Every structure is written in structure tokens, then in C-alpha cells.
C-alpha positions in Angstrom: -69.6 57.6 98.0 -69.3 61.4 97.9 -66.3 63.5 96.1 -65.2 66.5 97.1 -62.1 67.5 94.2 -60.0 70.7 95.2 -58.7 72.2 92.0 -56.1 75.0 92.4 -54.9 76.8 88.9 -51.5 78.0 89.5 -51.1 81.0 87.4 -50.0 84.6 87.7 -51.3 86.9 90.0 -54.9 88.1 88.7 -54.7 86.8 85.6 -56.2 88.4 82.7 -55.9 91.5 84.7 -52.5 92.3 86.0 -50.1 88.9 84.7 -47.6 89.7 86.8 -45.6 86.7 89.6 -46.0 88.6 92.6 -47.4 85.7 94.9 -44.4 83.6 93.8 -42.0 86.2 95.7 -43.5 84.5 99.0 -42.9 81.2 98.7 -43.6 80.7 102.8 -46.9 82.1 102.5 -47.4 79.9 99.8 -45.9 76.8 101.6 -48.2 78.3 104.9 -51.2 77.6 103.0 -50.4 74.4 101.5 -49.5 73.1 105.3 -52.7 74.0 106.1 -54.5 72.3 102.8 -52.9 69.3 103.5 -53.7 69.6 107.3 -57.2 69.9 106.7 -57.2 66.6 104.9 -57.8 68.3 101.2 -56.1 66.4 98.1 -55.0 69.4 95.8 -54.8 68.6 92.2 -52.5 72.3 90.3 -53.4 73.1 86.8 -50.5 74.8 86.4 -49.5 77.3 83.7 -46.6 75.6 81.5 -44.7 78.5 81.4 -44.0 78.2 85.7 -42.0 74.8 84.9 -39.9 76.8 83.6 -39.5 80.3 84.9 -40.2 79.1 88.4 -39.7 75.1 88.8 -39.0 76.4 92.8 -42.6 77.2 93.3 -43.8 74.1 91.7 -41.8 71.7 94.0 -43.4 73.5 96.5 -46.5 71.7 95.8 -44.6 68.8 94.7 -43.6 68.6 98.5 -47.3 68.3 99.9 -47.9 65.5 97.4 -50.3 67.7 95.0 -51.4 66.0 91.5 -50.6 68.2 88.7 -52.0 68.9 85.3 -51.7 71.5 82.7 -53.3 75.1 82.4 -52.3 75.7 78.9 -48.8 77.0 78.2 -49.1 81.2 78.8 -52.9 81.9 80.0 -53.8 83.6 76.7 -57.3 83.5 75.7 -56.4 84.5 72.3 -54.8 81.4 71.9 -57.4 79.1 73.4 -57.7 77.3 69.8 -53.7 77.5 68.8 -52.0 73.9 68.9 -48.9 75.5 70.0 -50.3 76.6 73.4 -51.7 73.0 74.4 -48.3 71.5 72.5 -45.9 73.4 74.6 -47.9 73.3 77.9 -47.8 69.1 77.4 -43.7 69.5 76.3 -43.1 71.4 79.6 -44.9 69.4 81.6 -43.3 66.4 80.5 -39.8 67.7 80.9 -40.4 68.4 84.6 -41.9 64.9 85.6 -40.7 63.2 82.5 -44.3 61.8 81.6 -47.2 63.5 79.9 -50.2 65.2 81.7 -54.0 63.6 81.6 -55.7 66.4 82.4 -56.0 70.1 80.8 -57.7 73.4 81.7 -58.4 76.4 79.5 -57.6 80.3 80.2 -60.9 81.2 82.1 -62.5 78.3 81.3 -63.0 79.1 77.6 -62.7 76.0 75.6 -63.7 75.5 72.2 -65.0 72.1 70.4 -61.5 72.5 67.8 -59.7 73.0 71.3 -61.0 69.4 72.9 -60.0 68.1 69.4 -56.6 68.7 69.8 -56.5 67.6 73.3 -57.4 64.4 72.2 -54.8 64.4 69.3 -52.1 65.2 71.9 -53.7 62.1 74.1 -55.2 64.0 77.1 -58.2 61.8 78.8 -60.3 64.9 80.6 -60.7 68.6 80.2 -61.9 70.6 82.8 -62.5 73.8 82.0 -66.1 74.6 82.3 -68.0 77.0 84.3 -71.7 75.8 83.5 -72.9 79.0 84.8 -72.8 82.2 84.0 -69.1 82.8 83.6 -67.2 83.4 81.1 -69.8 83.4 78.7 -73.8 83.0 79.3 -74.6 82.0 76.2 -72.0 79.7 75.4 -71.7 78.0 78.8 -75.0 78.7 81.0 -76.8 75.4 80.0 -74.0 73.2 79.5 -74.4 69.6 81.0 -73.6 69.8 84.8 -71.9 66.6 85.6 -69.0 64.8 83.7 -70.1 63.4 80.6 -67.7 62.5 77.4 -67.9 64.8 74.1 -70.1 63.5 71.0 -67.3 63.7 68.9 -64.2 62.9 70.8 -62.9 60.2 73.8 -62.3 63.0 76.2 -64.6 63.4 79.2 -65.6 67.1 80.4 -65.4 67.5 84.1 -67.0 70.9 84.5 -66.7 73.1 88.0 -69.1 72.2 90.2 -72.0 75.0 89.7 -74.5 74.8 92.3 -78.4 75.8 92.7 -81.1 76.8 90.4 -78.8 80.1 89.8 -75.9 77.9 89.0 -72.9 79.6 90.5 -69.8 78.2 90.3 -68.4 76.2 93.8 -65.3 78.3 94.2 -63.5 80.5 96.6 -63.8 83.1 94.8 -67.5 83.4 94.9 -67.6 82.5 98.4 -66.0 86.1 99.3 -68.1 87.7 96.6 -71.0 86.7 98.1 -70.3 86.1 101.6 -70.2 82.9 103.4 -73.3 82.8 105.0 -76.0 83.6 102.0 -73.7 80.8 100.1 -74.1 78.5 102.4 -78.1 79.0 103.1 -78.2 78.5 99.1 -75.9 75.0 99.3 -78.5 74.3 102.2 -81.3 74.6 100.8 -81.0 73.9 97.0 -78.2 71.1 98.0 -75.2 69.4 96.1 -74.2 67.1 93.7 -72.1 64.0 94.7 -69.6 64.8 92.7 -68.0 68.0 93.3 -65.0 69.9 91.1 -64.2 72.9 93.5 -62.3 75.8 92.1 -59.4 78.1 93.7 -56.3 80.2 93.2 -53.7 81.9 95.0 -55.0 84.9 95.2 -58.0 83.7 96.9 -55.7 83.3 100.0 -52.8 85.4 99.5 -53.0 89.2 98.8 -50.1 90.4 96.6 -51.2 94.4 97.3 -48.9 95.8 94.4 -50.5 93.7 92.2 -54.2 94.3 93.3 -53.1 98.1 93.8 -52.9 97.9 89.9 -56.2 96.3 89.0 -58.9 98.2 87.3 -61.7 99.6 89.0 -64.6 96.8 88.5 -61.9 93.8 89.8 -61.0 96.1 92.9 -64.5 95.7 93.4 -65.0 92.0 92.6 -61.2 90.6 94.4 -61.8 93.6 97.1 -65.0 91.7 99.0 -64.0 89.9 101.7 -60.7 90.1 100.6 -58.7 88.7 103.3 -61.0 86.4 104.2 -60.5 83.4 101.8 -59.2 80.9 104.6 -61.1 81.5 107.2 -64.6 81.0 104.6 -62.6 78.0 102.8 -62.1 76.3 106.0 -65.8 77.1 106.9 -66.5 75.5 103.7 -64.7 72.2 104.1 -66.3 71.7 107.6 -69.7 71.4 106.0 -68.2 69.1 102.7 -67.7 67.0 105.6 -70.7 67.3 107.8 -72.4 65.8 104.3 -70.0 63.3 104.1 -67.9 63.8 100.9 -64.2 62.4 100.4 -61.8 64.7 99.4 -60.3 63.7 96.6 -58.2 64.3 93.3 -59.5 64.9 90.5 -57.9 62.2 88.3 -60.1 60.1 91.2 -63.7 61.8 89.7 -62.4 60.9 86.1 -61.4 57.3 86.9 -64.9 57.1 88.9 -66.9 58.0 85.4 -64.6 57.0 82.5 -66.0 54.4 80.1 
């Protein structure tokens, strides 16, 4: 069976570039997005920045109302503190305070994970990580040739479920890349080179909902990147989901991918 897991990082607008929660001021747009995704049959695994559980619990409840699965995405989304135990511990504690049980999965800010962080995840009882982009971003010298399918680390009892990269060019499967490259070009590559049987797809709120104030404060390079097909996130994702259905993928949570690979 072929599985398609849709993951969404719930974080600040253009995190790392603007770092404000402007999108949360329009919860009706978030509801509209989730209503559409659920109507499309998508199961959503949400990686939540830990401080959001404390600062914006009403936003988390919106996602709860649409049957989403939740894991954690560090506590503050700081890349400077990605190896610090307190980022992992605090995100885990914030999750527990909200749900009364601990998370199973983790995603590091901007996909930047290290061997020491993986060992910390094991120490704190996580079962899987889904941080690595086996692609040119964010660090081609470190991640480009990482294993692309789900696998266990040699030095820790943690499974890595990488965000899927496709084609020999290792393009990341995400809404951001659909918009950046254009849907027709992206689809052509997928038709030529195909997809693996298990797909971990990546998305952010800003891929679908534009906070114009946050966008206006991006640096020039990032304005270009995020300005490509700026308002086409939902349309392109709909086309991509149609393609996924035609290829007989089943929509699933990321935890179900973990269950299918666990030893």
C-alpha cells in the first residue's frame, strides 16, 4: 500500500525571517483552510512550536476540531538552540500540559537536526524524528545525500522519517516548492521520475494564507522566494492531491508511517 502523509509546521509567519504570529489574527482563514483539506480527505499531522500551546491555545483547538494529529516542533523555533535539552524538554512539557500525554514525534527548526539532538530525543522518550530534508536545503554538505526513506539511526533507537525528496535532483515535496517551481514543471518531473511508496509532504500556513504585513517585512531574496505564485498555494495543492489520488496513495497520519516501518 502507498501512503501519503500531509504534515504542517505550525509556527510564526515565515519563521526565521519575520517571527510574528500575524496569521493567528485571522482564525477564520485557518478554519477555511482546514475545512477544505478535511473535505479533500487529507489527514494532517501538525508539528507545533511548543510556545504556541501556551500563547495561542485557541489556535491549537481549531486544529483539534478538524481531527488533526499533533507532534512538536521545538519550543521556540530557535535554530541557535537546536541541540539544547531545554528546547526539547520544554516543547515536550508544553505538549503534555495541553494534551495530558507526551508526543511521539519531533521536527527540528528548519530541518536542522544533529546526532546529539537525536540522542536527546531518545532520552526524552520520542519514537521518531521528521526533520531531515535529504536535499539541497538547508545544508547540502550535510543532508543532501542522507537516506531518503524511513530508517533507524545506528546510535539511537529513533526512527527518522525524512521529508520526501523526489527526482535525482532531490527536490523537496512541499507546497513551497510547488509554488517556487510552478506546478506544471514540478508535475513533469514527478511523471518522469516517480515517487516513493511512502510520502512525507511538507506545508506551512504561510503557503496558503498570506499575512501582507509579515510579507512586506521580508528581505528582498525571501520576498522573491515567497512571492512566486504567492496566492496559488491552495490551487496547486489541490492539483497535487488529485495527482496523488490518481497514483493510488492512501492519506494517512505520519504516525501511521511510523507504525508501518517500526521494528
